[in-house]
All heavy atoms as a GROMACS GRO file, in nm:
protein
  499
    1MET      N    1   8.510   6.142  10.223
    1MET     CA    2   8.552   6.270  10.164
    1MET      C    3   8.636   6.243  10.040
    1MET      O    4   8.726   6.161  10.041
    1MET     CB    5   8.634   6.349  10.268
    1MET     CG    6   8.678   6.482  10.220
    1MET     SD    7   8.751   6.573  10.359
    1MET     CE    8   8.831   6.699  10.269
    2ALA      N    9   8.606   6.312   9.933
    2ALA     CA   10   8.677   6.293   9.806
    2ALA      C   11   8.816   6.356   9.811
    2ALA      O   12   8.836   6.457   9.877
    2ALA     CB   13   8.597   6.355   9.692
    3VAL      N   14   8.908   6.296   9.739
    3VAL     CA   15   9.042   6.350   9.728
    3VAL      C   16   9.038   6.469   9.634
    3VAL      O   17   8.973   6.465   9.529
    3VAL     CB   18   9.139   6.242   9.675
    3VAL    CG1   19   9.277   6.299   9.652
    3VAL    CG2   20   9.144   6.124   9.769
    4ALA      N   21   9.107   6.575   9.669
    4ALA     CA   22   9.112   6.695   9.585
    4ALA      C   23   9.180   6.664   9.452
    4ALA      O   24   9.278   6.592   9.447
    4ALA     CB   25   9.186   6.806   9.657
    5ASP      N   26   9.127   6.717   9.346
    5ASP     CA   27   9.180   6.701   9.212
    5ASP      C   28   9.287   6.809   9.191
    5ASP      O   29   9.254   6.927   9.175
    5ASP     CB   30   9.067   6.714   9.112
    5ASP     CG   31   9.110   6.700   8.968
    5ASP    OD1   32   9.231   6.713   8.938
    5ASP    OD2   33   9.023   6.678   8.883
    6ASP      N   34   9.414   6.769   9.191
    6ASP     CA   35   9.524   6.864   9.182
    6ASP      C   36   9.517   6.949   9.055
    6ASP      O   37   9.539   7.070   9.061
    6ASP     CB   38   9.658   6.792   9.189
    6ASP     CG   39   9.775   6.888   9.183
    6ASP    OD1   40   9.785   6.975   9.272
    6ASP    OD2   41   9.854   6.878   9.087
    7LEU      N   42   9.488   6.888   8.942
    7LEU     CA   43   9.480   6.965   8.816
    7LEU      C   44   9.369   7.069   8.825
    7LEU      O   45   9.388   7.185   8.787
    7LEU     CB   46   9.457   6.872   8.697
    7LEU     CG   47   9.439   6.940   8.561
    7LEU    CD1   48   9.559   7.028   8.526
    7LEU    CD2   49   9.414   6.836   8.453
    8PHE      N   50   9.253   7.030   8.876
    8PHE     CA   51   9.143   7.124   8.890
    8PHE      C   52   9.180   7.238   8.983
    8PHE      O   53   9.153   7.356   8.954
    8PHE     CB   54   9.017   7.053   8.941
    8PHE     CG   55   8.901   7.146   8.959
    8PHE    CD1   56   8.831   7.193   8.850
    8PHE    CD2   57   8.863   7.187   9.085
    8PHE    CE1   58   8.723   7.280   8.866
    8PHE    CE2   59   8.756   7.274   9.103
    8PHE     CZ   60   8.686   7.320   8.993
    9LEU      N   61   9.245   7.208   9.095
    9LEU     CA   62   9.285   7.313   9.189
    9LEU      C   63   9.384   7.409   9.127
    9LEU      O   64   9.373   7.531   9.144
    9LEU     CB   65   9.342   7.251   9.317
    9LEU     CG   66   9.243   7.172   9.402
    9LEU    CD1   67   9.315   7.105   9.519
    9LEU    CD2   68   9.130   7.259   9.451
   10ARG      N   69   9.482   7.356   9.053
   10ARG     CA   70   9.579   7.443   8.986
   10ARG      C   71   9.511   7.530   8.880
   10ARG      O   72   9.541   7.648   8.866
   10ARG     CB   73   9.692   7.361   8.923
   10ARG     CG   74   9.786   7.302   9.028
   10ARG     CD   75   9.901   7.227   8.969
   10ARG     NE   76   9.855   7.106   8.901
   10ARG     CZ   77   9.892   7.068   8.779
   10ARG    NH1   78   9.978   7.139   8.710
   10ARG    NH2   79   9.846   6.957   8.726
   11TYR      N   80   9.417   7.471   8.808
   11TYR     CA   81   9.340   7.543   8.706
   11TYR      C   82   9.261   7.657   8.770
   11TYR      O   83   9.263   7.770   8.721
   11TYR     CB   84   9.252   7.440   8.635
   11TYR     CG   85   9.133   7.488   8.557
   11TYR    CD1   86   9.139   7.597   8.472
   11TYR    CD2   87   9.014   7.418   8.565
   11TYR    CE1   88   9.027   7.636   8.398
   11TYR    CE2   89   8.902   7.455   8.492
   11TYR     CZ   90   8.910   7.565   8.410
   11TYR     OH   91   8.800   7.603   8.337
   12MET      N   92   9.196   7.630   8.881
   12MET     CA   93   9.117   7.733   8.948
   12MET      C   94   9.205   7.843   9.008
   12MET      O   95   9.171   7.961   9.004
   12MET     CB   96   9.028   7.672   9.056
   12MET     CG   97   8.912   7.591   9.001
   12MET     SD   98   8.790   7.694   8.913
   12MET     CE   99   8.836   7.670   8.742
   13ARG      N  100   9.320   7.805   9.063
   13ARG     CA  101   9.414   7.906   9.115
   13ARG      C  102   9.466   7.995   9.003
   13ARG      O  103   9.480   8.117   9.019
   13ARG     CB  104   9.530   7.840   9.189
   13ARG     CG  105   9.499   7.814   9.334
   13ARG     CD  106   9.624   7.770   9.410
   13ARG     NE  107   9.591   7.644   9.474
   13ARG     CZ  108   9.645   7.526   9.448
   13ARG    NH1  109   9.741   7.515   9.360
   13ARG    NH2  110   9.604   7.419   9.510
   14ALA      N  111   9.496   7.934   8.889
   14ALA     CA  112   9.545   8.011   8.774
   14ALA      C  113   9.436   8.107   8.724
   14ALA      O  114   9.465   8.222   8.690
   14ALA     CB  115   9.590   7.918   8.662
   15PHE      N  116   9.311   8.061   8.725
   15PHE     CA  117   9.200   8.148   8.687
   15PHE      C  118   9.191   8.266   8.782
   15PHE      O  119   9.179   8.382   8.739
   15PHE     CB  120   9.069   8.069   8.688
   15PHE     CG  121   8.948   8.157   8.675
   15PHE    CD1  122   8.914   8.213   8.553
   15PHE    CD2  123   8.868   8.184   8.784
   15PHE    CE1  124   8.803   8.295   8.540
   15PHE    CE2  125   8.757   8.265   8.772
   15PHE     CZ  126   8.724   8.321   8.651
   16GLN      N  127   9.199   8.239   8.911
   16GLN     CA  128   9.189   8.345   9.012
   16GLN      C  129   9.304   8.445   8.997
   16GLN      O  130   9.282   8.566   8.997
   16GLN     CB  131   9.190   8.286   9.152
   16GLN     CG  132   9.176   8.390   9.260
   16GLN     CD  133   9.171   8.329   9.399
   16GLN    OE1  134   9.191   8.209   9.418
   16GLN    NE2  135   9.146   8.411   9.498
   17THR      N  136   9.424   8.396   8.979
   17THR     CA  137   9.541   8.482   8.964
   17THR      C  138   9.528   8.570   8.839
   17THR      O  139   9.554   8.691   8.844
   17THR     CB  140   9.670   8.399   8.957
   17THR    OG1  141   9.681   8.320   9.076
   17THR    CG2  142   9.794   8.486   8.944
   18SER      N  143   9.488   8.508   8.730
   18SER     CA  144   9.472   8.582   8.605
   18SER      C  145   9.363   8.689   8.619
   18SER      O  146   9.382   8.804   8.579
   18SER     CB  147   9.436   8.485   8.492
   18SER     OG  148   9.412   8.553   8.372
   19THR      N  149   9.251   8.652   8.677
   19THR     CA  150   9.140   8.744   8.695
   19THR      C  151   9.177   8.860   8.787
   19THR      O  152   9.146   8.977   8.757
   19THR     CB  153   9.017   8.670   8.752
   19THR    OG1  154   8.982   8.566   8.661
   19THR    CG2  155   8.899   8.762   8.771
   20GLU      N  156   9.244   8.830   8.897
   20GLU     CA  157   9.286   8.936   8.989
   20GLU      C  158   9.382   9.032   8.922
   20GLU      O  159   9.376   9.153   8.944
   20GLU     CB  160   9.348   8.875   9.115
   20GLU     CG  161   9.246   8.810   9.205
   20GLU     CD  162   9.307   8.735   9.321
   20GLU    OE1  163   9.432   8.721   9.328
   20GLU    OE2  164   9.229   8.689   9.407
   21HIS      N  165   9.471   8.980   8.838
   21HIS     CA  166   9.564   9.067   8.766
   21HIS      C  167   9.489   9.159   8.670
   21HIS      O  168   9.514   9.280   8.667
   21HIS     CB  169   9.669   8.986   8.690
   21HIS     CG  170   9.758   9.073   8.608
   21HIS    ND1  171   9.863   9.144   8.662
   21HIS    CD2  172   9.753   9.104   8.476
   21HIS    CE1  173   9.919   9.216   8.566
   21HIS    NE2  174   9.855   9.192   8.452
   22VAL      N  175   9.397   9.102   8.593
   22VAL     CA  176   9.321   9.181   8.496
   22VAL      C  177   9.244   9.293   8.566
   22VAL      O  178   9.234   9.404   8.513
   22VAL     CB  179   9.225   9.091   8.414
   22VAL    CG1  180   9.127   9.174   8.333
   22VAL    CG2  181   9.305   9.001   8.321
   23ASP      N  182   9.190   9.265   8.683
   23ASP     CA  183   9.114   9.366   8.757
   23ASP      C  184   9.192   9.495   8.780
   23ASP      O  185   9.133   9.603   8.785
   23ASP     CB  186   9.067   9.311   8.892
   23ASP     CG  187   8.953   9.212   8.879
   23ASP    OD1  188   8.892   9.203   8.770
   23ASP    OD2  189   8.925   9.141   8.978
   24GLY      N  190   9.324   9.484   8.791
   24GLY     CA  191   9.405   9.603   8.819
   24GLY      C  192   9.498   9.644   8.707
   24GLY      O  193   9.586   9.729   8.728
   25CYS      N  194   9.481   9.587   8.588
   25CYS     CA  195   9.575   9.615   8.479
   25CYS      C  196   9.500   9.666   8.356
   25CYS      O  197   9.428   9.591   8.290
   25CYS     CB  198   9.654   9.489   8.444
   25CYS     SG  199   9.772   9.513   8.309
   26ALA      N  200   9.520   9.793   8.324
   26ALA     CA  201   9.450   9.854   8.211
   26ALA      C  202   9.487   9.787   8.078
   26ALA      O  203   9.402   9.768   7.992
   26ALA     CB  204   9.480  10.003   8.205
   27ALA      N  205   9.613   9.751   8.062
   27ALA     CA  206   9.655   9.687   7.936
   27ALA      C  207   9.583   9.553   7.917
   27ALA      O  208   9.530   9.526   7.809
   27ALA     CB  209   9.806   9.667   7.935
   28CYS      N  210   9.580   9.473   8.020
   28CYS     CA  211   9.515   9.342   8.010
   28CYS      C  212   9.363   9.357   7.993
   28CYS      O  213   9.302   9.276   7.924
   28CYS     CB  214   9.548   9.257   8.131
   28CYS     SG  215   9.721   9.201   8.134
   29GLN      N  216   9.307   9.461   8.049
   29GLN     CA  217   9.163   9.486   8.030
   29GLN      C  218   9.132   9.521   7.886
   29GLN      O  219   9.022   9.497   7.838
   29GLN     CB  220   9.116   9.598   8.122
   29GLN     CG  221   9.111   9.558   8.267
   29GLN     CD  222   9.077   9.675   8.359
   29GLN    OE1  223   9.032   9.780   8.314
   29GLN    NE2  224   9.100   9.657   8.488
   30ALA      N  225   9.230   9.576   7.815
   30ALA     CA  226   9.214   9.613   7.675
   30ALA      C  227   9.260   9.500   7.582
   30ALA      O  228   9.283   9.522   7.463
   30ALA     CB  229   9.293   9.741   7.645
   31TYR      N  230   9.273   9.378   7.636
   31TYR     CA  231   9.315   9.260   7.559
   31TYR      C  232   9.453   9.276   7.497
   31TYR      O  233   9.480   9.224   7.389
   31TYR     CB  234   9.210   9.223   7.453
   31TYR     CG  235   9.076   9.193   7.512
   31TYR    CD1  236   8.974   9.288   7.509
   31TYR    CD2  237   9.051   9.072   7.576
   31TYR    CE1  238   8.850   9.262   7.566
   31TYR    CE2  239   8.929   9.045   7.634
   31TYR     CZ  240   8.829   9.140   7.628
   31TYR     OH  241   8.706   9.115   7.686
   32GLU      N  242   9.541   9.349   7.567
   32GLU     CA  243   9.680   9.364   7.526
   32GLU      C  244   9.766   9.325   7.647
   32GLU      O  245   9.818   9.412   7.716
   32GLU     CB  246   9.708   9.508   7.484
   32GLU     CG  247   9.628   9.551   7.364
   32GLU     CD  248   9.645   9.699   7.332
   32GLU    OE1  249   9.739   9.763   7.384
   32GLU    OE2  250   9.564   9.750   7.254
   33PRO      N  251   9.778   9.195   7.673
   33PRO     CA  252   9.845   9.151   7.795
   33PRO      C  253   9.982   9.216   7.817
   33PRO      O  254  10.063   9.226   7.725
   33PRO     CB  255   9.859   9.000   7.776
   33PRO     CG  256   9.748   8.965   7.683
   33PRO     CD  257   9.736   9.083   7.591
   34CYS      N  258  10.004   9.260   7.938
   34CYS     CA  259  10.132   9.320   7.976
   34CYS      C  260  10.234   9.209   8.002
   34CYS      O  261  10.201   9.090   7.997
   34CYS     CB  262  10.113   9.406   8.101
   34CYS     SG  263  10.078   9.314   8.252
   35GLN      N  264  10.357   9.247   8.033
   35GLN     CA  265  10.463   9.149   8.056
   35GLN      C  266  10.434   9.061   8.177
   35GLN      O  267  10.474   8.945   8.180
   35GLN     CB  268  10.597   9.219   8.073
   35GLN     CG  269  10.652   9.276   7.946
   35GLN     CD  270  10.789   9.341   7.965
   35GLN    OE1  271  10.832   9.366   8.077
   35GLN    NE2  272  10.857   9.367   7.856
   36VAL      N  273  10.368   9.114   8.275
   36VAL     CA  274  10.332   9.035   8.394
   36VAL      C  275  10.211   8.948   8.364
   36VAL      O  276  10.205   8.831   8.402
   36VAL     CB  277  10.305   9.128   8.515
   36VAL    CG1  278  10.251   9.050   8.633
   36VAL    CG2  279  10.431   9.204   8.553
   37GLY      N  280  10.112   9.005   8.298
   37GLY     CA  281   9.987   8.935   8.273
   37GLY      C  282   9.996   8.822   8.172
   37GLY      O  283   9.930   8.720   8.187
   38LYS      N  284  10.078   8.840   8.070
   38LYS     CA  285  10.084   8.740   7.962
   38LYS      C  286  10.113   8.599   8.014
   38LYS      O  287  10.039   8.506   7.982
   38LYS     CB  288  10.185   8.781   7.856
   38LYS     CG  289  10.185   8.689   7.737
   38LYS     CD  290  10.276   8.737   7.627
   38LYS     CE  291  10.270   8.638   7.512
   38LYS     NZ  292  10.350   8.678   7.399
   39PRO      N  293  10.217   8.579   8.096
   39PRO     CA  294  10.241   8.442   8.144
   39PRO      C  295  10.130   8.391   8.237
   39PRO      O  296  10.102   8.272   8.239
   39PRO     CB  297  10.376   8.449   8.216
   39PRO     CG  298  10.405   8.594   8.234
   39PRO     CD  299  10.323   8.669   8.135
   40LEU      N  300  10.066   8.481   8.310
   40LEU     CA  301   9.954   8.439   8.396
   40LEU      C  302   9.838   8.388   8.312
   40LEU      O  303   9.779   8.283   8.342
   40LEU     CB  304   9.907   8.556   8.483
   40LEU     CG  305  10.007   8.616   8.580
   40LEU    CD1  306   9.947   8.737   8.651
   40LEU    CD2  307  10.055   8.512   8.680
   41HIS      N  308   9.805   8.461   8.206
   41HIS     CA  309   9.695   8.422   8.119
   41HIS      C  310   9.728   8.294   8.042
   41HIS      O  311   9.642   8.208   8.024
   41HIS     CB  312   9.660   8.534   8.022
   41HIS     CG  313   9.640   8.668   8.087
   41HIS    ND1  314   9.572   8.685   8.206
   41HIS    CD2  315   9.679   8.792   8.051
   41HIS    CE1  316   9.571   8.814   8.239
   41HIS    NE2  317   9.636   8.880   8.146
   42GLU      N  318   9.854   8.281   8.000
   42GLU     CA  319   9.896   8.160   7.928
   42GLU      C  320   9.890   8.038   8.017
   42GLU      O  321   9.847   7.930   7.973
   42GLU     CB  322  10.036   8.178   7.870
   42GLU     CG  323  10.040   8.275   7.754
   42GLU     CD  324  10.181   8.308   7.707
   42GLU    OE1  325  10.280   8.275   7.778
   42GLU    OE2  326  10.194   8.369   7.599
   43ARG      N  327   9.932   8.052   8.142
   43ARG     CA  328   9.925   7.940   8.237
   43ARG      C  329   9.780   7.898   8.257
   43ARG      O  330   9.748   7.778   8.255
   43ARG     CB  331   9.989   7.978   8.370
   43ARG     CG  332   9.975   7.869   8.477
   43ARG     CD  333  10.053   7.905   8.603
   43ARG     NE  334  10.021   7.819   8.714
   43ARG     CZ  335  10.059   7.692   8.727
   43ARG    NH1  336  10.134   7.636   8.633
   43ARG    NH2  337  10.025   7.622   8.833
   44PHE      N  338   9.692   7.994   8.276
   44PHE     CA  339   9.550   7.963   8.292
   44PHE      C  340   9.498   7.887   8.170
   44PHE      O  341   9.432   7.784   8.184
   44PHE     CB  342   9.468   8.091   8.316
   44PHE     CG  343   9.321   8.070   8.296
   44PHE    CD1  344   9.250   7.985   8.377
   44PHE    CD2  345   9.255   8.136   8.194
   44PHE    CE1  346   9.114   7.965   8.358
   44PHE    CE2  347   9.119   8.117   8.175
   44PHE     CZ  348   9.049   8.031   8.256
   45ALA      N  349   9.530   7.934   8.051
   45ALA     CA  350   9.482   7.871   7.928
   45ALA      C  351   9.535   7.728   7.915
   45ALA      O  352   9.460   7.637   7.877
   45ALA     CB  353   9.522   7.953   7.806
   46ARG      N  354   9.664   7.706   7.946
   46ARG     CA  355   9.722   7.571   7.939
   46ARG      C  356   9.652   7.476   8.036
   46ARG      O  357   9.618   7.363   8.000
   46ARG     CB  358   9.871   7.574   7.970
   46ARG     CG  359   9.960   7.615   7.856
   46ARG     CD  360  10.107   7.586   7.884
   46ARG     NE  361  10.152   7.630   8.014
   46ARG     CZ  362  10.197   7.751   8.043
   46ARG    NH1  363  10.204   7.844   7.949
   46ARG    NH2  364  10.237   7.781   8.165
   47LEU      N  365   9.633   7.523   8.160
   47LEU     CA  366   9.568   7.437   8.259
   47LEU      C  367   9.422   7.411   8.224
   47LEU      O  368   9.372   7.301   8.244
   47LEU     CB  369   9.581   7.499   8.399
   47LEU     CG  370   9.722   7.492   8.458
   47LEU    CD1  371   9.733   7.581   8.580
   47LEU    CD2  372   9.760   7.349   8.491
   48GLN      N  373   9.355   7.511   8.172
   48GLN     CA  374   9.216   7.492   8.131
   48GLN      C  375   9.208   7.388   8.019
   48GLN      O  376   9.124   7.298   8.024
   48GLN     CB  377   9.156   7.624   8.084
   48GLN     CG  378   9.010   7.612   8.045
   48GLN     CD  379   8.953   7.745   8.001
   48GLN    OE1  380   9.017   7.818   7.925
   48GLN    NE2  381   8.835   7.777   8.050
   49ASP      N  382   9.295   7.400   7.920
   49ASP     CA  383   9.296   7.303   7.810
   49ASP      C  384   9.322   7.161   7.862
   49ASP      O  385   9.254   7.066   7.822
   49ASP     CB  386   9.402   7.339   7.706
   49ASP     CG  387   9.367   7.462   7.624
   49ASP    OD1  388   9.249   7.505   7.628
   49ASP    OD2  389   9.457   7.515   7.558
   50ALA      N  390   9.418   7.148   7.952
   50ALA     CA  391   9.451   7.016   8.008
   50ALA      C  392   9.332   6.959   8.084
   50ALA      O  393   9.300   6.840   8.071
   50ALA     CB  394   9.573   7.025   8.098
   51TYR      N  395   9.267   7.040   8.162
   51TYR     CA  396   9.153   6.994   8.241
   51TYR      C  397   9.037   6.954   8.149
   51TYR      O  398   8.979   6.846   8.167
   51TYR     CB  399   9.109   7.102   8.340
   51TYR     CG  400   8.994   7.057   8.426
   51TYR    CD1  401   9.014   6.966   8.529
   51TYR    CD2  402   8.866   7.102   8.402
   51TYR    CE1  403   8.909   6.922   8.607
   51TYR    CE2  404   8.760   7.058   8.481
   51TYR     CZ  405   8.782   6.968   8.583
   51TYR     OH  406   8.677   6.925   8.660
   52VAL      N  407   9.006   7.035   8.051
   52VAL     CA  408   8.896   7.006   7.960
   52VAL      C  409   8.925   6.878   7.881
   52VAL      O  410   8.837   6.793   7.862
   52VAL     CB  411   8.869   7.125   7.866
   52VAL    CG1  412   8.776   7.088   7.752
   52VAL    CG2  413   8.812   7.242   7.946
   53GLN      N  414   9.048   6.862   7.835
   53GLN     CA  415   9.085   6.742   7.761
   53GLN      C  416   9.072   6.618   7.848
   53GLN      O  417   9.024   6.514   7.803
   53GLN     CB  418   9.227   6.753   7.707
   53GLN     CG  419   9.239   6.848   7.592
   53GLN     CD  420   9.383   6.869   7.548
   53GLN    OE1  421   9.475   6.808   7.601
   53GLN    NE2  422   9.404   6.956   7.451
   54ARG      N  423   9.116   6.626   7.972
   54ARG     CA  424   9.106   6.511   8.062
   54ARG      C  425   8.960   6.475   8.088
   54ARG      O  426   8.923   6.358   8.085
   54ARG     CB  427   9.178   6.537   8.194
   54ARG     CG  428   9.182   6.410   8.278
   54ARG     CD  429   9.254   6.428   8.406
   54ARG     NE  430   9.169   6.508   8.493
   54ARG     CZ  431   9.207   6.556   8.609
   54ARG    NH1  432   9.330   6.535   8.652
   54ARG    NH2  433   9.125   6.626   8.683
   55ARG      N  434   8.876   6.576   8.109
   55ARG     CA  435   8.733   6.551   8.131
   55ARG      C  436   8.670   6.485   8.008
   55ARG      O  437   8.589   6.395   8.021
   55ARG     CB  438   8.660   6.681   8.164
   55ARG     CG  439   8.698   6.743   8.297
   55ARG     CD  440   8.648   6.665   8.412
   55ARG     NE  441   8.502   6.659   8.402
   55ARG     CZ  442   8.424   6.610   8.494
   55ARG    NH1  443   8.475   6.562   8.604
   55ARG    NH2  444   8.294   6.607   8.478
   56ALA      N  445   8.710   6.530   7.890
   56ALA     CA  446   8.656   6.471   7.767
   56ALA      C  447   8.696   6.324   7.756
   56ALA      O  448   8.614   6.240   7.718
   56ALA     CB  449   8.705   6.550   7.645
   57ARG      N  450   8.821   6.292   7.790
   57ARG     CA  451   8.866   6.153   7.787
   57ARG      C  452   8.786   6.070   7.887
   57ARG      O  453   8.748   5.957   7.858
   57ARG     CB  454   9.015   6.142   7.818
   57ARG     CG  455   9.106   6.180   7.704
   57ARG     CD  456   9.249   6.140   7.729
   57ARG     NE  457   9.303   6.186   7.855
   57ARG     CZ  458   9.363   6.303   7.876
   57ARG    NH1  459   9.378   6.389   7.775
   57ARG    NH2  460   9.410   6.336   7.994
   58GLN      N  461   8.761   6.123   8.005
   58GLN     CA  462   8.687   6.050   8.108
   58GLN      C  463   8.543   6.027   8.064
   58GLN      O  464   8.486   5.922   8.093
   58GLN     CB  465   8.688   6.127   8.241
   58GLN     CG  466   8.823   6.130   8.306
   58GLN     CD  467   8.827   6.224   8.427
   58GLN    OE1  468   8.746   6.313   8.442
   58GLN    NE2  469   8.926   6.202   8.514
   59ASN      N  470   8.484   6.122   7.995
   59ASN     CA  471   8.346   6.110   7.952
   59ASN      C  472   8.330   6.008   7.838
   59ASN      O  473   8.220   5.960   7.815
   59ASN     CB  474   8.289   6.246   7.911
   59ASN     CG  475   8.267   6.335   8.029
   59ASN    OD1  476   8.252   6.289   8.142
   59ASN    ND2  477   8.266   6.466   8.006
   60ARG      N  478   8.437   5.981   7.765
   60ARG     CA  479   8.430   5.884   7.655
   60ARG      C  480   8.433   5.741   7.704
   60ARG      O  481   8.405   5.649   7.630
   60ARG     CB  482   8.544   5.906   7.556
   60ARG     CG  483   8.518   6.023   7.464
   60ARG     CD  484   8.628   6.035   7.367
   60ARG     NE  485   8.716   6.138   7.426
   60ARG     CZ  486   8.834   6.172   7.381
   60ARG    NH1  487   8.884   6.114   7.276
   60ARG    NH2  488   8.905   6.265   7.439
   61ARG      N  489   8.470   5.722   7.827
   61ARG     CA  490   8.482   5.584   7.881
   61ARG      C  491   8.350   5.522   7.902
   61ARG      O  492   8.250   5.565   7.922
   61ARG     CB  493   8.559   5.586   8.013
   61ARG     CG  494   8.703   5.622   7.994
   61ARG     CD  495   8.772   5.617   8.125
   61ARG     NE  496   8.910   5.665   8.106
   61ARG     CZ  497   8.992   5.688   8.203
   61ARG    NH1  498   8.955   5.671   8.327
   61ARG    NH2  499   9.112   5.728   8.181
   0.00000   0.00000   0.00000
């Protein structure tokens, strides 16, 4: 059994949290993040960037 990738799990949780928030927030649905949504979306973006960058480094090996 493979060991869980912590960065990937955090990235996916952040995606889920951000998506669930958008589902119930009219401001975020209109691409105007609210005070609650903005940090959720930013966390998701940071983790996504980190994950994509790490995968790119691994693929160059």
